[in-house]
C-alpha positions as CSV (number, residue, x, y, z in Angstrom):
1,X,92.8,126.3,82.1
2,X,96.5,126.1,81.6
3,X,99.1,124.1,83.6
4,X,97.7,123.0,87.0
5,X,100.4,123.2,89.7
6,X,100.3,120.8,92.7
7,X,102.0,120.6,96.0
8,X,102.3,117.6,98.3
9,X,102.2,117.7,102.1
10,X,103.6,114.4,103.3
11,X,104.9,112.6,100.3
12,X,105.0,109.0,101.6
13,X,104.0,105.5,100.6
14,X,100.7,105.9,98.8
15,X,101.8,109.2,97.2
16,X,104.8,107.4,95.8
17,X,102.9,104.3,94.7
18,X,99.7,106.0,93.4
19,X,99.3,109.7,93.5
20,X,102.5,110.9,91.9
21,X,102.4,108.4,89.0
22,X,98.7,109.1,88.6
23,X,99.3,112.8,88.3
24,X,102.3,112.4,86.0
25,X,100.1,110.7,83.4
26,X,97.8,113.7,83.1
27,X,98.7,116.4,80.6
28,X,99.5,119.9,81.9
29,X,99.8,118.9,85.6
30,X,103.0,119.6,87.4
31,X,104.1,118.6,90.9
32,X,106.1,121.6,91.9
33,X,106.4,121.6,95.8
34,X,106.8,119.2,98.7
35,X,106.8,119.5,102.5
36,X,107.5,116.4,104.6
37,X,108.0,116.2,108.4
38,X,111.7,117.1,108.0
39,X,113.7,119.1,105.6
40,X,115.9,116.0,104.9
41,X,112.8,113.9,104.0
42,X,111.4,116.6,101.8
43,X,114.7,116.9,99.9
44,X,114.9,113.1,99.4
45,X,111.3,113.2,97.9
46,X,112.2,116.2,95.8
47,X,115.3,114.5,94.4
48,X,113.4,111.2,93.8
49,X,110.6,112.8,91.8
50,X,112.3,115.8,90.4
51,X,110.2,118.3,92.4
52,X,111.7,121.8,92.1
53,X,110.5,123.4,95.4
54,X,111.3,122.1,98.9
55,X,109.3,123.8,101.7
56,X,110.4,123.8,105.3
57,X,106.9,123.4,106.6
58,X,103.4,122.6,105.4
59,X,102.4,126.2,106.3
60,X,104.9,127.5,103.9
61,X,103.7,125.2,101.2
62,X,99.9,126.0,101.5
63,X,100.7,129.7,101.6
64,X,102.3,129.7,98.2
65,X,100.3,131.7,95.6
66,X,101.6,129.6,92.7
67,X,99.8,126.4,93.7
68,X,96.4,125.4,92.4
69,X,95.9,122.2,94.5
70,X,97.3,120.5,97.6
71,X,97.6,116.8,98.1
72,X,97.6,115.9,101.8
73,X,99.0,112.4,102.3
74,X,99.9,112.5,106.0
75,X,98.5,110.6,109.0
76,X,95.0,111.8,110.0
77,X,96.2,114.2,112.7
78,X,97.3,116.6,110.0
79,X,94.3,116.5,107.7
80,X,92.2,119.1,109.5
81,X,94.7,122.0,109.8
82,X,96.2,121.5,106.4
83,X,92.9,121.2,104.6
84,X,91.5,124.3,106.3
85,X,94.6,126.4,105.5
86,X,94.7,125.2,101.9
87,X,91.0,125.7,101.2
88,X,91.0,129.2,102.9
89,X,94.0,130.0,100.7
90,X,92.0,129.2,97.6
91,X,93.5,125.8,96.8
92,X,91.7,122.7,95.8
93,X,92.3,119.8,98.2
94,X,92.8,116.1,97.9
95,X,93.1,114.5,101.3
96,X,94.1,110.9,102.1
97,X,91.6,108.8,104.0
98,X,90.5,108.6,106.7
99,X,89.2,112.2,106.6
100,X,89.9,113.5,110.1
101,X,90.5,112.7,113.8
102,X,86.9,113.0,114.8
103,X,83.5,114.2,113.7
104,X,83.9,117.8,114.7
105,X,87.1,118.2,112.7
106,X,85.3,116.6,109.7
107,X,82.4,119.0,110.0
108,X,84.8,122.0,110.0
109,X,86.5,120.6,106.9
110,X,83.2,120.1,105.2
111,X,81.9,123.6,106.0
112,X,85.2,125.2,104.9
113,X,85.1,123.3,101.7
114,X,81.5,124.2,101.0
115,X,82.2,127.9,101.6
116,X,85.4,127.9,99.5
117,X,83.9,126.8,96.1
118,X,86.9,124.6,95.6
119,X,87.0,120.9,94.9
120,X,87.7,119.0,98.2
121,X,88.1,115.2,97.6
122,X,89.2,112.2,99.6
123,X,91.1,109.2,98.5
124,X,88.6,106.4,98.0
125,X,88.9,103.1,99.8
126,X,89.8,100.6,97.0
127,X,87.4,98.0,98.4
128,X,84.6,97.3,95.9
129,X,85.7,99.7,93.2
130,X,86.0,96.9,90.7
131,X,82.4,95.8,91.3
132,X,80.6,99.1,92.1
133,X,78.9,99.5,88.8
134,X,77.9,95.8,88.7
135,X,76.4,96.0,92.2
136,X,74.6,99.2,91.2
137,X,73.1,97.4,88.2
138,X,72.0,94.4,90.1
139,X,70.2,96.6,92.6
140,X,68.5,98.6,89.8
141,X,67.5,95.4,88.1
142,X,66.0,94.1,91.3
143,X,68.2,91.0,91.2
144,X,68.0,90.7,95.0
145,X,64.3,91.7,95.4
146,X,63.6,93.6,98.6
147,X,66.9,94.2,100.5
148,X,66.7,92.7,104.0
149,X,70.1,92.3,105.5
150,X,73.8,93.3,104.9
151,X,76.7,91.8,106.8
152,X,80.2,93.0,106.8
153,X,83.0,90.8,108.2
154,X,86.6,92.1,108.4
155,X,88.9,90.0,110.5
156,X,92.7,90.2,110.8
157,X,95.5,89.4,113.3
158,X,97.0,92.9,113.1
159,X,96.8,93.3,116.9
160,X,96.4,89.7,118.0
161,X,100.0,89.6,119.4
162,X,100.0,91.5,122.7
163,X,103.8,92.1,122.5
164,X,103.6,93.8,119.1
165,X,104.6,97.5,119.3
166,X,102.3,100.5,119.0
167,X,102.0,101.7,115.4
168,X,100.5,104.9,114.1
169,X,97.2,103.2,113.2
170,X,96.8,102.2,116.9
171,X,97.9,105.5,118.3
172,X,94.9,107.8,119.0
173,X,97.2,110.8,119.0
174,X,97.9,110.3,115.3
175,X,94.8,108.5,114.1
176,X,92.0,109.9,116.3
177,X,88.9,107.7,116.3
178,X,89.9,105.9,113.2
179,X,90.4,102.2,113.7
180,X,91.0,99.1,111.6
181,X,88.7,99.0,108.6
182,X,85.7,100.5,110.3
183,X,85.6,103.7,108.3
184,X,86.6,102.0,105.1
185,X,83.6,99.6,105.2
186,X,81.2,102.3,106.3
187,X,82.3,104.2,103.1
188,X,81.6,101.2,101.0
189,X,78.1,100.6,102.6
190,X,77.2,104.2,102.0
191,X,78.4,104.0,98.4
192,X,76.3,101.0,97.7
193,X,73.2,101.5,99.8
194,X,72.9,105.1,101.1
195,X,73.4,107.0,104.3
196,X,73.2,105.4,107.8
197,X,70.5,106.6,110.2
198,X,71.2,104.6,113.4
199,X,74.1,102.9,115.2
200,X,74.2,100.4,118.0
201,X,77.7,99.2,119.0
202,X,79.9,97.1,121.3
203,X,83.7,97.5,121.3
204,X,86.5,95.6,123.0
205,X,90.1,96.4,123.9
206,X,92.2,93.3,124.6
207,X,95.6,94.9,125.0
208,X,95.3,98.2,127.0
209,X,99.0,99.1,126.8
210,X,101.7,98.7,124.1
211,X,105.2,100.0,123.8
212,X,106.0,102.7,121.2
213,X,109.0,102.8,118.9
214,X,111.1,104.3,121.8
215,X,110.2,101.4,124.1
216,X,107.9,103.6,126.3
217,X,104.6,102.0,127.5
218,X,101.6,103.9,126.1
219,X,97.9,103.5,127.0
220,X,96.0,102.2,124.0
221,X,92.6,103.9,123.5
222,X,91.6,102.5,120.0
223,X,89.6,99.2,120.4
224,X,90.8,96.0,119.0
225,X,87.4,94.8,118.0
226,X,84.1,96.4,116.9
227,X,80.7,94.7,116.6
228,X,77.9,97.0,115.6
229,X,74.7,97.4,113.6
230,X,73.7,100.4,111.5
231,X,70.5,101.1,109.7
232,X,70.7,102.5,106.2
233,X,67.7,104.7,105.3
234,X,64.8,103.7,107.6
235,X,64.9,99.9,107.5
236,X,68.0,98.1,106.0
237,X,70.1,96.6,108.9
238,X,73.8,96.3,108.3
239,X,75.8,94.2,110.7
240,X,79.5,94.8,111.1
241,X,82.0,92.4,112.8
242,X,85.5,94.0,112.6
243,X,88.4,92.7,114.5
244,X,92.1,93.0,114.5
245,X,92.6,90.4,117.2
246,X,91.8,87.1,115.6
247,X,94.0,84.6,113.7
248,X,92.1,83.8,110.5
249,X,91.7,86.8,108.2
250,X,88.7,87.5,105.9
251,X,87.0,90.6,104.4
252,X,83.5,89.8,103.2
253,X,80.4,91.8,102.3
254,X,77.2,89.8,102.1
255,X,73.9,91.2,100.8
256,X,70.6,89.3,101.3
257,X,67.3,90.1,99.7
258,X,63.9,88.4,99.3
259,X,64.8,86.9,95.9
260,X,68.6,86.6,95.9
261,X,72.0,87.2,97.5
262,X,75.4,88.6,96.8
263,X,78.8,87.8,98.4
264,X,81.8,90.0,97.7
265,X,85.2,88.6,98.8
266,X,87.3,91.7,99.1
267,X,90.7,89.9,99.3
268,X,89.9,87.8,96.2
269,X,88.1,90.7,94.6
270,X,85.4,88.3,93.6
271,X,81.6,88.9,93.4
272,X,79.3,85.9,93.7
273,X,75.5,85.9,93.3
274,X,72.6,83.6,93.5
275,X,68.9,83.7,93.1
276,X,66.4,81.6,95.1
277,X,67.2,77.9,94.6
278,X,70.6,78.5,92.9
279,X,74.1,77.9,94.1
280,X,76.5,80.9,94.4
281,X,78.4,81.6,91.2
282,X,80.7,84.4,89.9
283,X,78.7,87.4,88.6
284,X,79.7,88.5,85.1
285,X,81.2,92.0,85.0
286,X,80.1,93.7,81.8
287,X,82.8,95.6,79.8
288,X,81.3,99.0,80.6
289,X,81.4,98.2,84.3
290,X,85.0,97.1,84.6
291,X,87.4,99.2,86.7
292,X,91.0,98.3,87.0
293,X,91.9,99.1,90.6
294,X,95.6,98.6,90.0
295,X,95.4,101.4,87.4
296,X,92.7,103.5,89.1
297,X,91.5,106.9,87.8
298,X,91.4,108.6,91.2
299,X,93.9,111.4,90.3
300,X,92.4,111.8,86.8
301,X,88.9,112.2,88.3
302,X,90.1,114.8,90.8
303,X,91.8,116.9,88.1
304,X,88.7,116.6,85.9
305,X,86.6,117.8,88.8
306,X,88.8,120.9,88.9
307,X,88.9,121.5,85.2
308,X,85.5,120.4,84.0
309,X,83.2,120.5,87.1
310,X,83.2,116.7,87.2
311,X,81.4,115.3,90.2
312,X,84.2,113.8,92.3
313,X,83.5,111.2,95.0
314,X,84.3,110.6,97.8
315,X,84.1,114.3,98.6
316,X,84.1,116.0,102.0
317,X,80.4,115.3,102.5
318,X,81.0,111.6,102.0
319,X,83.8,111.8,104.6
320,X,81.6,113.7,107.0
321,X,79.0,111.0,106.8
322,X,81.4,108.1,107.6
323,X,83.1,110.1,110.4
324,X,79.6,110.7,111.9
325,X,78.9,107.0,112.0
326,X,82.4,106.2,113.3
327,X,82.0,108.6,116.2
328,X,78.5,107.2,116.9
329,X,80.1,103.7,117.2
330,X,82.3,104.9,120.0
331,X,79.4,106.8,121.7
332,X,77.0,103.9,121.4
333,X,79.5,101.5,123.0
334,X,80.3,104.0,125.8
335,X,76.7,104.8,126.5
336,X,75.4,101.3,125.9
337,X,72.5,102.5,123.8
338,X,71.5,103.1,120.2
339,X,72.4,106.4,118.6
340,X,70.1,108.0,116.0
341,X,71.9,110.1,113.5
342,X,70.7,113.4,112.2
343,X,71.9,115.6,109.4
344,X,75.7,115.8,110.0
345,X,76.0,119.2,108.5
346,X,73.6,120.8,111.0
347,X,73.7,118.5,114.0
348,X,76.3,118.3,116.7
349,X,78.2,115.0,117.3
350,X,75.9,112.1,118.0
351,X,76.2,112.7,121.7
352,X,79.0,115.1,121.9
353,X,81.4,113.7,124.4
354,X,84.0,111.8,122.4
355,X,86.9,113.6,120.8
356,X,90.1,112.3,119.3
357,X,91.9,113.0,122.6
358,X,89.3,111.4,124.8
359,X,88.2,108.1,123.2
360,X,85.6,106.2,125.1
361,X,86.5,102.6,126.0
């Protein structure tokens, strides 16, 4: 394969910080086109990164026959239409997380990707990347014994201030069902332990209205707090407490087994472990397990998947799985009952009433 030509839809923060530099370190990859929300924004990005082609719309960009891959780094509301158009046009797709507005959109993206024969990847959540291989080794080596409980705690004050304005992450019209770090931690749990099979949830919305950037009062539909339990496989319970409305922040994954335990402090990027009768102590990361998150290989891995058939993750199936759990969280809270999850590629939504435009509260 010769030079691989890439176009960007929505060249914003993470594209500037990560994706553009990452691609520019790979031989025979060229960033040749950009389409932002406005022509002026596209021209600024093109000038900043010496991109030769400025498109007036994302439709114009994905329709070009001289592009091999499209990077979609917009807010979630654009991921579905741009991904479908790019895949149907024969392009490989790299999509920023979270995958879609809701489960139905995610399933359509997955099905289109599967039928296209193209590589369809998602940007991974950085949480845990530095310890993934170490955790996998400890599980293989039976360090914990029989797994019995996982707890995920993610607390912040992002929405504790009732007077804070509405931002895009809190706006269901732009983010859909995506909220706080819910999808991010579901992705990590799936990566470490396997797929979820059941969800039981409770959600709370403490501030039902916020003002947008224009000063207009807008009804808020995305909850401020999620407390839910999933089951991985047929017996491993995973408890999540995720809140954006408290004052003391923490992000912690705890894993408990019959013979030992692990604690991963996400903010400190520190993995602690202990066997029965021991105090927690830092776990040694072997040289072959190290992963420098600040210099991640995400873009390199995506390009290798295109050129060499490398197995890239997270792919659209991984995204479909966490979107299924996310939607089930909303449905479980609304229906006040547990939701059993089937095969997301063949089943409908968990109950089928929640969409990005009609979020249950």
